[in-house]
MIDO-274971 format. One record per residue (C-alpha): residue number from 1; residue in one letter; x, y, z. Coordinates in nm, 4 decimals, decimal comma, always signed. Layout:
{nr->NUM rest->a px->X py->Y pz->Z}
...
This chain:
{nr->1 rest->m px->-0,2237 py->+0,4220 pz->-0,2430}
{nr->2 rest->e px->-0,5261 py->+0,1952 pz->-0,2189}
{nr->3 rest->a px->-0,4484 py->-0,1780 pz->-0,1905}
{nr->4 rest->v px->-0,5218 py->-0,3864 pz->-0,5007}
{nr->5 rest->n px->-0,6090 py->-0,7487 pz->-0,5590}
{nr->6 rest->i px->-0,4089 py->-0,9947 pz->-0,7679}
{nr->7 rest->r px->-0,5848 py->-1,2523 pz->-0,9812}
{nr->8 rest->l px->-0,4300 py->-1,5520 pz->-1,1539}
{nr->9 rest->q px->-0,6611 py->-1,7057 pz->-1,4099}
{nr->10 rest->h px->-0,5777 py->-2,0598 pz->-1,5287}
{nr->11 rest->i px->-0,2024 py->-1,9925 pz->-1,5469}
{nr->12 rest->s px->+0,0346 py->-2,2675 pz->-1,6586}
{nr->13 rest->k px->+0,4079 py->-2,2817 pz->-1,7244}
{nr->14 rest->t px->+0,6148 py->-2,5645 pz->-1,8721}
{nr->15 rest->f px->+0,9937 py->-2,5860 pz->-1,8858}
{nr->16 rest->i px->+1,2143 py->-2,8160 pz->-2,0905}
{nr->17 rest->h px->+1,4391 py->-3,0341 pz->-1,8750}
{nr->18 rest->k px->+1,7413 py->-3,1894 pz->-2,0457}
{nr->19 rest->v px->+1,6671 py->-3,5298 pz->-1,8913}
{nr->20 rest->k px->+1,2943 py->-3,5289 pz->-1,8078}
{nr->21 rest->g px->+1,1794 py->-3,3385 pz->-2,1158}
{nr->22 rest->e px->+0,8720 py->-3,1192 pz->-2,0631}
{nr->23 rest->v px->+0,8067 py->-3,0444 pz->-1,6966}
{nr->24 rest->a px->+0,4860 py->-2,8684 pz->-1,5897}
{nr->25 rest->a px->+0,6111 py->-2,6255 pz->-1,3247}
{nr->26 rest->v px->+0,2668 py->-2,4649 pz->-1,2823}
{nr->27 rest->n px->-0,0485 py->-2,6426 pz->-1,3975}
{nr->28 rest->d px->-0,3768 py->-2,4501 pz->-1,4380}
{nr->29 rest->v px->-0,3560 py->-2,2404 pz->-1,1222}
{nr->30 rest->n px->-0,6503 py->-2,0177 pz->-1,0285}
{nr->31 rest->l px->-0,5988 py->-1,7807 pz->-0,7382}
{nr->32 rest->e px->-0,7274 py->-1,4475 pz->-0,6095}
{nr->33 rest->i px->-0,5263 py->-1,2502 pz->-0,3542}
{nr->34 rest->k px->-0,7318 py->-0,9987 pz->-0,1604}
{nr->35 rest->p px->-0,6405 py->-0,6280 pz->-0,1349}
{nr->36 rest->g px->-0,4061 py->-0,5680 pz->+0,1597}
{nr->37 rest->e px->-0,3581 py->-0,9391 pz->+0,2253}
{nr->38 rest->l px->-0,0271 py->-1,1173 pz->+0,2817}
{nr->39 rest->l px->-0,0641 py->-1,4523 pz->+0,1087}
{nr->40 rest->t px->+0,2072 py->-1,7173 pz->+0,1222}
{nr->41 rest->l px->+0,2820 py->-1,9776 pz->-0,1434}
{nr->42 rest->l px->+0,4092 py->-2,2781 pz->+0,0518}
{nr->43 rest->g px->+0,5398 py->-2,6115 pz->-0,0647}
{nr->44 rest->p px->+0,8450 py->-2,8305 pz->-0,1218}
{nr->45 rest->s px->+1,1192 py->-2,7559 pz->-0,3707}
{nr->46 rest->g px->+0,9901 py->-2,7832 pz->-0,7266}
{nr->47 rest->c px->+0,6207 py->-2,7438 pz->-0,6386}
{nr->48 rest->g px->+0,5791 py->-2,4324 pz->-0,8594}
{nr->49 rest->k px->+0,5632 py->-2,1590 pz->-0,5942}
{nr->50 rest->t px->+0,8580 py->-1,9508 pz->-0,7191}
{nr->51 rest->t px->+0,7525 py->-1,9887 pz->-1,0829}
{nr->52 rest->t px->+0,4062 py->-1,8632 pz->-0,9864}
{nr->53 rest->l px->+0,5596 py->-1,5640 pz->-0,8089}
{nr->54 rest->r px->+0,7832 py->-1,4864 pz->-1,1065}
{nr->55 rest->m px->+0,4797 py->-1,4856 pz->-1,3371}
{nr->56 rest->v px->+0,3146 py->-1,2278 pz->-1,1096}
{nr->57 rest->a px->+0,6335 py->-1,0216 pz->-1,1220}
{nr->58 rest->g px->+0,6730 py->-1,0454 pz->-1,4983}
{nr->59 rest->f px->+1,0034 py->-1,2357 pz->-1,4870}
{nr->60 rest->e px->+0,8310 py->-1,5336 pz->-1,6518}
{nr->61 rest->t px->+0,5467 py->-1,5357 pz->-1,9036}
{nr->62 rest->p px->+0,2723 py->-1,7980 pz->-1,8624}
{nr->63 rest->d px->+0,2244 py->-2,0436 pz->-2,1470}
{nr->64 rest->a px->-0,1492 py->-2,0169 pz->-2,0807}
{nr->65 rest->g px->-0,3739 py->-1,8046 pz->-1,8610}
{nr->66 rest->r px->-0,3801 py->-1,4402 pz->-1,7525}
{nr->67 rest->v px->-0,2360 py->-1,2330 pz->-1,4674}
{nr->68 rest->y px->-0,4286 py->-0,9345 pz->-1,3292}
{nr->69 rest->i px->-0,3051 py->-0,6711 pz->-1,0840}
{nr->70 rest->g px->-0,5988 py->-0,4632 pz->-0,9735}
{nr->71 rest->n px->-0,8361 py->-0,4741 pz->-1,2662}
{nr->72 rest->e px->-0,5537 py->-0,4519 pz->-1,5195}
{nr->73 rest->d px->-0,4421 py->-0,7451 pz->-1,7307}
{nr->74 rest->v px->-0,0616 py->-0,7316 pz->-1,6987}
{nr->75 rest->t px->+0,0161 py->-1,0685 pz->-1,8582}
{nr->76 rest->d px->+0,1994 py->-0,9122 pz->-2,1510}
{nr->77 rest->f px->+0,3642 py->-0,6309 pz->-1,9507}
{nr->78 rest->m px->+0,7371 py->-0,6341 pz->-1,8832}
{nr->79 rest->a px->+0,8301 py->-0,6418 pz->-1,5135}
{nr->80 rest->n px->+0,9214 py->-0,2716 pz->-1,5068}
{nr->81 rest->r px->+0,5666 py->-0,1777 pz->-1,6158}
{nr->82 rest->r px->+0,3894 py->-0,3678 pz->-1,3352}
{nr->83 rest->n px->+0,4882 py->-0,1395 pz->-1,0443}
{nr->84 rest->i px->+0,5879 py->-0,4220 pz->-0,8123}
{nr->85 rest->g px->+0,8441 py->-0,4342 pz->-0,5322}
{nr->86 rest->f px->+1,0472 py->-0,7579 pz->-0,5269}
{nr->87 rest->v px->+1,2583 py->-0,8819 pz->-0,2349}
{nr->88 rest->f px->+1,5021 py->-1,1530 pz->-0,3417}
{nr->89 rest->q px->+1,6486 py->-1,4412 pz->-0,1455}
{nr->90 rest->n px->+2,0062 py->-1,3196 pz->-0,1997}
{nr->91 rest->y px->+1,9249 py->-0,9481 pz->-0,1343}
{nr->92 rest->a px->+2,0461 py->-0,8469 pz->-0,4872}
{nr->93 rest->l px->+2,2092 py->-0,5267 pz->-0,3600}
{nr->94 rest->f px->+2,4624 py->-0,3341 pz->-0,5663}
{nr->95 rest->p px->+2,7943 py->-0,3887 pz->-0,3802}
{nr->96 rest->h px->+2,9566 py->-0,0728 pz->-0,5219}
{nr->97 rest->l px->+2,6724 py->+0,1571 pz->-0,4146}
{nr->98 rest->s px->+2,6106 py->+0,2960 pz->-0,0674}
{nr->99 rest->i px->+2,2971 py->+0,2016 pz->+0,1251}
{nr->100 rest->f px->+2,1421 py->+0,5359 pz->+0,0305}
{nr->101 rest->e px->+2,2247 py->+0,4812 pz->-0,3370}
{nr->102 rest->n px->+2,0889 py->+0,1260 pz->-0,3313}
{nr->103 rest->v px->+1,7555 py->+0,2400 pz->-0,1896}
{nr->104 rest->a px->+1,7412 py->+0,5448 pz->-0,4158}
{nr->105 rest->y px->+1,8085 py->+0,3448 pz->-0,7331}
{nr->106 rest->g px->+1,4437 py->+0,2883 pz->-0,8271}
{nr->107 rest->l px->+1,3586 py->+0,6546 pz->-0,7675}
{nr->108 rest->k px->+1,6406 py->+0,7638 pz->-0,9986}
{nr->109 rest->v px->+1,5059 py->+0,5295 pz->-1,2670}
{nr->110 rest->k px->+1,1739 py->+0,7106 pz->-1,2261}
{nr->111 rest->e px->+1,3679 py->+1,0377 pz->-1,2835}
{nr->112 rest->m px->+1,2737 py->+1,1931 pz->-0,9502}
{nr->113 rest->t px->+1,4731 py->+1,4971 pz->-0,8468}
{nr->114 rest->k px->+1,7360 py->+1,4936 pz->-0,5716}
{nr->115 rest->a px->+1,5108 py->+1,7172 pz->-0,3626}
{nr->116 rest->e px->+1,2416 py->+1,4480 pz->-0,3819}
{nr->117 rest->i px->+1,4735 py->+1,1503 pz->-0,3410}
{nr->118 rest->v px->+1,6625 py->+1,2522 pz->-0,0251}
{nr->119 rest->p px->+1,3639 py->+1,2861 pz->+0,2131}
{nr->120 rest->t px->+1,1876 py->+0,9840 pz->+0,0603}
{nr->121 rest->v px->+1,4892 py->+0,7561 pz->+0,1121}
{nr->122 rest->s px->+1,5496 py->+0,8955 pz->+0,4613}
{nr->123 rest->d px->+1,1898 py->+0,8236 pz->+0,5610}
{nr->124 rest->v px->+1,2043 py->+0,4651 pz->+0,4339}
{nr->125 rest->l px->+1,5392 py->+0,3921 pz->+0,5999}
{nr->126 rest->k px->+1,3931 py->+0,5190 pz->+0,9270}
{nr->127 rest->m px->+1,0895 py->+0,2955 pz->+0,8714}
{nr->128 rest->v px->+1,3094 py->-0,0175 pz->+0,8420}
{nr->129 rest->g px->+1,5359 py->+0,0810 pz->+1,1318}
{nr->130 rest->l px->+1,8401 py->+0,1814 pz->+0,9264}
{nr->131 rest->k px->+1,8558 py->+0,5550 pz->+0,9894}
{nr->132 rest->g px->+2,2251 py->+0,6543 pz->+1,0005}
{nr->133 rest->y px->+2,3341 py->+0,3738 pz->+0,7645}
{nr->134 rest->e px->+2,3100 py->+0,5890 pz->+0,4509}
{nr->135 rest->h px->+2,6836 py->+0,6057 pz->+0,3772}
{nr->136 rest->q px->+2,7719 py->+0,2454 pz->+0,4568}
{nr->137 rest->f px->+2,8083 py->-0,0278 pz->+0,1937}
{nr->138 rest->p px->+2,6398 py->-0,3702 pz->+0,1777}
{nr->139 rest->n px->+2,9532 py->-0,5629 pz->+0,2809}
{nr->140 rest->q px->+2,9626 py->-0,3622 pz->+0,6051}
{nr->141 rest->l px->+2,6161 py->-0,4861 pz->+0,7081}
{nr->142 rest->s px->+2,4920 py->-0,8101 pz->+0,8600}
{nr->143 rest->g px->+2,2620 py->-1,0406 pz->+0,6645}
{nr->144 rest->g px->+1,9571 py->-0,9095 pz->+0,8471}
{nr->145 rest->e px->+2,0544 py->-0,5481 pz->+0,7808}
{nr->146 rest->q px->+2,1126 py->-0,6231 pz->+0,4120}
{nr->147 rest->q px->+1,7675 py->-0,7788 pz->+0,3906}
{nr->148 rest->r px->+1,6176 py->-0,4647 pz->+0,5447}
{nr->149 rest->v px->+1,7967 py->-0,2580 pz->+0,2780}
{nr->150 rest->a px->+1,6412 py->-0,4836 pz->+0,0130}
{nr->151 rest->l px->+1,3007 py->-0,4309 pz->+0,1754}
{nr->152 rest->a px->+1,3524 py->-0,0534 pz->+0,1841}
{nr->153 rest->r px->+1,4457 py->-0,0550 pz->-0,1847}
{nr->154 rest->a px->+1,1289 py->-0,2505 pz->-0,2648}
{nr->155 rest->i px->+0,8879 py->-0,0211 pz->-0,0767}
{nr->156 rest->v px->+1,0492 py->+0,3162 pz->-0,1552}
{nr->157 rest->i px->+0,8992 py->+0,3177 pz->-0,5065}
{nr->158 rest->k px->+0,5474 py->+0,2847 pz->-0,3570}
{nr->159 rest->p px->+0,4621 py->-0,0326 pz->-0,5485}
{nr->160 rest->k px->+0,1134 py->-0,1702 pz->-0,6001}
{nr->161 rest->v px->+0,2222 py->-0,5082 pz->-0,4604}
{nr->162 rest->l px->+0,5179 py->-0,6561 pz->-0,2724}
{nr->163 rest->l px->+0,6633 py->-0,9928 pz->-0,3718}
{nr->164 rest->f px->+0,9015 py->-1,1960 pz->-0,1519}
{nr->165 rest->d px->+1,1005 py->-1,4963 pz->-0,2746}
{nr->166 rest->e px->+1,2382 py->-1,6944 pz->+0,0240}
{nr->167 rest->p px->+1,3664 py->-1,3682 pz->+0,1794}
{nr->168 rest->l px->+1,4779 py->-1,5177 pz->+0,5124}
{nr->169 rest->s px->+1,6486 py->-1,8385 pz->+0,4022}
{nr->170 rest->n px->+2,0016 py->-1,6961 pz->+0,4453}
{nr->171 rest->l px->+1,9430 py->-1,5738 pz->+0,8022}
{nr->172 rest->d px->+1,9964 py->-1,7608 pz->+1,1278}
{nr->173 rest->a px->+1,6967 py->-1,8854 pz->+1,3264}
{nr->174 rest->k px->+1,6606 py->-1,5950 pz->+1,5720}
{nr->175 rest->l px->+1,7091 py->-1,3329 pz->+1,3012}
{nr->176 rest->r px->+1,4494 py->-1,5040 pz->+1,0820}
{nr->177 rest->v px->+1,1889 py->-1,4695 pz->+1,3562}
{nr->178 rest->y px->+1,2702 py->-1,1004 pz->+1,4089}
{nr->179 rest->t px->+1,2837 py->-1,0149 pz->+1,0378}
{nr->180 rest->r px->+0,9572 py->-1,1897 pz->+0,9520}
{nr->181 rest->s px->+0,7885 py->-0,9874 pz->+1,2285}
{nr->182 rest->e px->+0,9302 py->-0,6680 pz->+1,0781}
{nr->183 rest->i px->+0,8132 py->-0,7632 pz->+0,7295}
{nr->184 rest->r px->+0,4635 py->-0,8285 pz->+0,8626}
{nr->185 rest->r px->+0,4608 py->-0,5021 pz->+1,0608}
{nr->186 rest->l px->+0,5606 py->-0,2968 pz->+0,7559}
{nr->187 rest->q px->+0,3165 py->-0,4768 pz->+0,5247}
{nr->188 rest->k px->+0,0308 py->-0,4026 pz->+0,7627}
{nr->189 rest->a px->+0,1420 py->-0,0424 pz->+0,8175}
{nr->190 rest->l px->+0,1605 py->+0,0202 pz->+0,4432}
{nr->191 rest->h px->-0,1619 py->-0,1781 pz->+0,3798}
{nr->192 rest->i px->-0,0067 py->-0,3261 pz->+0,0687}
{nr->193 rest->t px->-0,0951 py->-0,6541 pz->-0,1005}
{nr->194 rest->a px->+0,1906 py->-0,9025 pz->-0,0662}
{nr->195 rest->v px->+0,2781 py->-1,2488 pz->-0,1968}
{nr->196 rest->y px->+0,5405 py->-1,4415 pz->-0,0018}
{nr->197 rest->v px->+0,7166 py->-1,7633 pz->-0,1055}
{nr->198 rest->t px->+0,8693 py->-2,0077 pz->+0,1424}
{nr->199 rest->h px->+0,9203 py->-2,3791 pz->+0,2019}
{nr->200 rest->d px->+0,9188 py->-2,3200 pz->+0,5804}
{nr->201 rest->q px->+0,5802 py->-2,4107 pz->+0,7291}
{nr->202 rest->e px->+0,6405 py->-2,2262 pz->+1,0582}
{nr->203 rest->e px->+0,7382 py->-1,9093 pz->+0,8729}
{nr->204 rest->a px->+0,4264 py->-1,9328 pz->+0,6568}
{nr->205 rest->m px->+0,1986 py->-1,9898 pz->+0,9562}
{nr->206 rest->a px->+0,3508 py->-1,6966 pz->+1,1472}
{nr->207 rest->i px->+0,3387 py->-1,4320 pz->+0,8754}
{nr->208 rest->s px->+0,0355 py->-1,5034 pz->+0,6564}
{nr->209 rest->d px->-0,3273 py->-1,4027 pz->+0,6361}
{nr->210 rest->r px->-0,3788 py->-1,7087 pz->+0,4160}
{nr->211 rest->i px->-0,1538 py->-1,9869 pz->+0,2907}
{nr->212 rest->v px->-0,1631 py->-2,1632 pz->-0,0464}
{nr->213 rest->v px->-0,0144 py->-2,5124 pz->-0,0227}
{nr->214 rest->m px->+0,1258 py->-2,6164 pz->-0,3606}
{nr->215 rest->n px->+0,2322 py->-2,9581 pz->-0,4818}
{nr->216 rest->q px->+0,3539 py->-3,0624 pz->-0,8267}
{nr->217 rest->g px->+0,2418 py->-2,7385 pz->-0,9887}
{nr->218 rest->r px->-0,1098 py->-2,7406 pz->-0,8453}
{nr->219 rest->i px->-0,2892 py->-2,5918 pz->-0,5457}
{nr->220 rest->e px->-0,3673 py->-2,8547 pz->-0,2807}
{nr->221 rest->q px->-0,5508 py->-2,6253 pz->-0,0364}
{nr->222 rest->i px->-0,5945 py->-2,2571 pz->+0,0528}
{nr->223 rest->g px->-0,6732 py->-2,1330 pz->+0,4019}
{nr->224 rest->a px->-0,5608 py->-1,9687 pz->+0,7236}
{nr->225 rest->a px->-0,2911 py->-2,1474 pz->+0,9234}
{nr->226 rest->e px->-0,5431 py->-2,2907 pz->+1,1722}
{nr->227 rest->e px->-0,7621 py->-2,4284 pz->+0,8947}
{nr->228 rest->l px->-0,4735 py->-2,6035 pz->+0,7199}
{nr->229 rest->y px->-0,3437 py->-2,7503 pz->+1,0443}
{nr->230 rest->f px->-0,6682 py->-2,8650 pz->+1,2035}
{nr->231 rest->a px->-0,8719 py->-2,9365 pz->+0,8895}
{nr->232 rest->p px->-0,6371 py->-3,0503 pz->+0,6113}
{nr->233 rest->e px->-0,8214 py->-3,1705 pz->+0,3022}
{nr->234 rest->t px->-0,5526 py->-3,4063 pz->+0,1731}
{nr->235 rest->e px->-0,2840 py->-3,6342 pz->+0,3091}
{nr->236 rest->f px->-0,0190 py->-3,4138 pz->+0,1476}
{nr->237 rest->v px->-0,1342 py->-3,1004 pz->+0,3332}
{nr->238 rest->a px->-0,1600 py->-3,2891 pz->+0,6635}
{nr->239 rest->k px->+0,1967 py->-3,4156 pz->+0,6302}
{nr->240 rest->f px->+0,3433 py->-3,0892 pz->+0,5051}
{nr->241 rest->i px->+0,1844 py->-2,8640 pz->+0,7700}
{nr->242 rest->g px->+0,3185 py->-2,9912 pz->+1,1025}
{nr->243 rest->k px->+0,3685 py->-3,3516 pz->+1,2108}
{nr->244 rest->i px->+0,1025 py->-3,6187 pz->+1,1815}
{nr->245 rest->n px->+0,0845 py->-3,9922 pz->+1,2498}
{nr->246 rest->t px->-0,0426 py->-4,2436 pz->+0,9955}
{nr->247 rest->l px->-0,2252 py->-4,5292 pz->+1,1681}
{nr->248 rest->p px->-0,3667 py->-4,8475 pz->+1,0111}
{nr->249 rest->a px->-0,7401 py->-4,8975 pz->+1,0622}
{nr->250 rest->r px->-1,0165 py->-5,1334 pz->+0,9556}
{nr->251 rest->v px->-1,3685 py->-5,0123 pz->+0,8866}
{nr->252 rest->n px->-1,6424 py->-5,2120 pz->+1,0579}
{nr->253 rest->t px->-1,9606 py->-5,0306 pz->+0,9593}
{nr->254 rest->v px->-2,0733 py->-4,7026 pz->+0,7991}
{nr->255 rest->e px->-2,4273 py->-4,5949 pz->+0,8853}
{nr->256 rest->n px->-2,5840 py->-4,2465 pz->+0,8712}
{nr->257 rest->d px->-2,2435 py->-4,0709 pz->+0,8492}
{nr->258 rest->v px->-2,1165 py->-4,2608 pz->+1,1545}
{nr->259 rest->m px->-1,8173 py->-4,4842 pz->+1,0908}
{nr->260 rest->s px->-1,7115 py->-4,7609 pz->+1,3257}
{nr->261 rest->l px->-1,3487 py->-4,8623 pz->+1,2854}
{nr->262 rest->n px->-1,0739 py->-5,0465 pz->+1,4695}
{nr->263 rest->i px->-0,7300 py->-4,8982 pz->+1,5403}
{nr->264 rest->f px->-0,4904 py->-5,1366 pz->+1,7173}
{nr->265 rest->d px->-0,7860 py->-5,3557 pz->+1,8262}
{nr->266 rest->h px->-0,9788 py->-5,0696 pz->+1,9858}
{nr->267 rest->t px->-1,3109 py->-4,9608 pz->+1,8332}
{nr->268 rest->y px->-1,3862 py->-4,5940 pz->+1,7655}
{nr->269 rest->q px->-1,7008 py->-4,4232 pz->+1,6412}
{nr->270 rest->l px->-1,6307 py->-4,1330 pz->+1,4016}
{nr->271 rest->q px->-1,9132 py->-3,8818 pz->+1,3643}
{nr->272 rest->d px->-1,9801 py->-3,7007 pz->+1,0337}
{nr->273 rest->a px->-1,7580 py->-3,9461 pz->+0,8494}
{nr->274 rest->s px->-1,8095 py->-3,8298 pz->+0,4912}
{nr->275 rest->a px->-1,5226 py->-4,0235 pz->+0,3288}
{nr->276 rest->q px->-1,6263 py->-4,2666 pz->+0,0566}
{nr->277 rest->v px->-1,5303 py->-4,5927 pz->+0,2291}
{nr->278 rest->h px->-1,6996 py->-4,9285 pz->+0,2659}
{nr->279 rest->p px->-1,7358 py->-5,1738 pz->+0,5546}
{nr->280 rest->d px->-1,4716 py->-5,4455 pz->+0,5960}
{nr->281 rest->t px->-1,1989 py->-5,2393 pz->+0,4233}
{nr->282 rest->n px->-0,8553 py->-5,1293 pz->+0,5417}
{nr->283 rest->l px->-0,7427 py->-4,7677 pz->+0,5322}
{nr->284 rest->n px->-0,5056 py->-4,5214 pz->+0,6965}
{nr->285 rest->v px->-0,6199 py->-4,2613 pz->+0,9484}
{nr->286 rest->f px->-0,4251 py->-3,9586 pz->+1,0699}
{nr->287 rest->v px->-0,3719 py->-3,8095 pz->+1,4172}
{nr->288 rest->r px->-0,1576 py->-3,5135 pz->+1,5267}
{nr->289 rest->p px->+0,1052 py->-3,6022 pz->+1,7944}
{nr->290 rest->e px->-0,0396 py->-3,3593 pz->+2,0519}
{nr->291 rest->f px->-0,3810 py->-3,5284 pz->+2,0336}
{nr->292 rest->i px->-0,2448 py->-3,8603 pz->+2,1568}
{nr->293 rest->k px->-0,2502 py->-3,8955 pz->+2,5366}
{nr->294 rest->l px->-0,0160 py->-4,1191 pz->+2,7376}
{nr->295 rest->h px->-0,1166 py->-4,2894 pz->+3,0637}
{nr->296 rest->q px->+0,0034 py->-4,5633 pz->+3,2922}
{nr->297 rest->p px->-0,0103 py->-4,9086 pz->+3,1247}
{nr->298 rest->d px->-0,3355 py->-5,0102 pz->+3,2935}
{nr->299 rest->q px->-0,5176 py->-4,7112 pz->+3,1411}
{nr->300 rest->g px->-0,5912 py->-4,5965 pz->+2,7859}
{nr->301 rest->h px->-0,7153 py->-4,7807 pz->+2,4772}
{nr->302 rest->f px->-0,4076 py->-4,9851 pz->+2,3887}
{nr->303 rest->r px->-0,0488 py->-5,0366 pz->+2,5004}
{nr->304 rest->g px->+0,2910 py->-4,9184 pz->+2,3807}
{nr->305 rest->v px->+0,6545 py->-4,8739 pz->+2,4874}
{nr->306 rest->i px->+0,8563 py->-4,5487 pz->+2,4937}
{nr->307 rest->r px->+1,1459 py->-4,5861 pz->+2,2468}
{nr->308 rest->e px->+1,2666 py->-4,2242 pz->+2,2308}
{nr->309 rest->r px->+1,2217 py->-3,9250 pz->+2,4622}
{nr->310 rest->t px->+1,3285 py->-3,5679 pz->+2,3788}
{nr->311 rest->f px->+1,2885 py->-3,2855 pz->+2,6302}
{nr->312 rest->l px->+1,2392 py->-2,9476 pz->+2,4555}
{nr->313 rest->g px->+1,1546 py->-2,7136 pz->+2,7424}
{nr->314 rest->e px->+0,7838 py->-2,6462 pz->+2,7050}
{nr->315 rest->k px->+0,7176 py->-2,9945 pz->+2,5670}
{nr->316 rest->v px->+0,8411 py->-3,3518 pz->+2,5624}
{nr->317 rest->e px->+0,8402 py->-3,5471 pz->+2,2358}
{nr->318 rest->y px->+0,8108 py->-3,9254 pz->+2,2473}
{nr->319 rest->v px->+0,8432 py->-4,2043 pz->+1,9945}
{nr->320 rest->v px->+0,6178 py->-4,4875 pz->+2,1070}
{nr->321 rest->d px->+0,6212 py->-4,8431 pz->+1,9719}
{nr->322 rest->i px->+0,2737 py->-4,9953 pz->+1,9295}
{nr->323 rest->q px->+0,2662 py->-5,3508 pz->+1,7971}
{nr->324 rest->g px->+0,5769 py->-5,2863 pz->+1,5888}
{nr->325 rest->q px->+0,4674 py->-4,9438 pz->+1,4571}
{nr->326 rest->q px->+0,6286 py->-4,6263 pz->+1,5853}
{nr->327 rest->i px->+0,4191 py->-4,3142 pz->+1,6429}
{nr->328 rest->n px->+0,5042 py->-3,9605 pz->+1,7555}
{nr->329 rest->v px->+0,3476 py->-3,8174 pz->+2,0708}
{nr->330 rest->t px->+0,3903 py->-3,4601 pz->+2,1991}
{nr->331 rest->s px->+0,3165 py->-3,3745 pz->+2,5613}
{nr->332 rest->y px->+0,3090 py->-3,0059 pz->+2,6612}
{nr->333 rest->d px->+0,3675 py->-2,8522 pz->+3,0077}
{nr->334 rest->p px->+0,5905 py->-3,1320 pz->+3,1416}
{nr->335 rest->l px->+0,5801 py->-2,9873 pz->+3,4946}
{nr->336 rest->e px->+0,2007 py->-3,0127 pz->+3,4946}
{nr->337 rest->h px->+0,1651 py->-3,3527 pz->+3,3283}
{nr->338 rest->e px->+0,3077 py->-3,6934 pz->+3,3984}
{nr->339 rest->t px->+0,6210 py->-3,7757 pz->+3,1984}
{nr->340 rest->f px->+0,7557 py->-4,1156 pz->+3,1017}
{nr->341 rest->a px->+1,0987 py->-4,2769 pz->+3,0768}
{nr->342 rest->l px->+1,2725 py->-4,4706 pz->+2,7997}
{nr->343 rest->d px->+1,1530 py->-4,8306 pz->+2,7636}
{nr->344 rest->q px->+0,8585 py->-4,7645 pz->+2,9938}
{nr->345 rest->g px->+0,5272 py->-4,9264 pz->+2,9091}
{nr->346 rest->v px->+0,2399 py->-4,6808 pz->+2,8580}
{nr->347 rest->g px->-0,1307 py->-4,6751 pz->+2,7875}
{nr->348 rest->i px->-0,2400 py->-4,4722 pz->+2,4832}
{nr->349 rest->q px->-0,5658 py->-4,2861 pz->+2,4343}
{nr->350 rest->l px->-0,7104 py->-4,1304 pz->+2,1162}
{nr->351 rest->d px->-1,0010 py->-3,8878 pz->+2,0981}
{nr->352 rest->p px->-1,2128 py->-3,9924 pz->+1,7971}
{nr->353 rest->r px->-1,2847 py->-3,6238 pz->+1,7246}
{nr->354 rest->n px->-0,9174 py->-3,5836 pz->+1,6296}
{nr->355 rest->i px->-0,8929 py->-3,8863 pz->+1,4005}
{nr->356 rest->k px->-0,8826 py->-3,7745 pz->+1,0353}
{nr->357 rest->i px->-0,9641 py->-3,9644 pz->+0,7179}
{nr->358 rest->l px->-0,8076 py->-3,7845 pz->+0,4210}
{nr->359 rest->q px->-0,7837 py->-3,8048 pz->+0,0452}
{nr->360 rest->p px->-0,4414 py->-3,9471 pz->-0,0461}
{nr->361 rest->g px->-0,3394 py->-3,6896 pz->-0,3101}
{nr->362 rest->e px->+0,0184 py->-3,6916 pz->-0,4382}
{nr->363 rest->v px->+0,2184 py->-3,7402 pz->-0,1185}
{nr->364 rest->e px->+0,5831 py->-3,6375 pz->-0,1178}
{nr->365 rest->k px->+0,8035 py->-3,9335 pz->-0,0280}
């Protein structure tokens, strides 16, 4: 089956909360998902990602806007008419049915014959690594195996699109890494369009072609993992994707897209500074922890003191106190680079190319 696109056109959804009244779960979202792409909806709890997914699936109806799968407007279709495969967070397996019967359920609904069902189910179970599990029951399987059964049940019907709602949240850390790799492998092998929901930034960065960062029912930014990490457009995206430091700064001059500013009494020149700021104003700038370099106290741009030190194998994470403000610093390859002890004085160096000025947006507290 040829991969299809998914298009969301100005969709909105409001729910009635018994305390807050009307709550806009999704607010005028426009989005196009490319054929064969795995796109992740990422954001904190309550940002609208699951509601958006459920409107694609047909489990919720938008108050406004349209949903297209391929070139077909499916907004008014029930879920069973949309030909989608859905993988739930809690697996949603039938406990009284065998693994074979669970996977075969959708084919029986389609009134396929036993002669058609048996080889189809066998092929899919082999594809997800569960050949030989046909006669077992869900309570005899591990969490990871149950999730693979749920995946097999979703793909056996040959859906137009695959939808995943936090599918790995009930698995332990190592199993999450393995299972997300398997999901990605199968999605690529089947060349099927997929939408994946998670609140886990690492999971989103590992599995996605593109990521949609959502916040308070709206899209903050869309892009590949590298784009969101290295070129966030808003403060919210910068803080949600990875760690980032917020540093106080004062603007000296802005001339010909070059901004001169002071950070902890050291002057930096920022090239291509397009932010709408004025001389002699205070603002916050943002720097990733790995872009801050530590040196001996007589080197660097300004001074600080190590307050916390955490060794994590391939990296060392520091909390450094600078004039009463604490910042995070990450140093990789500790055997190759100088490391520092608790309460040791250090010099700190920033590369102006890695100093970001961002739009505030609605930042999660």
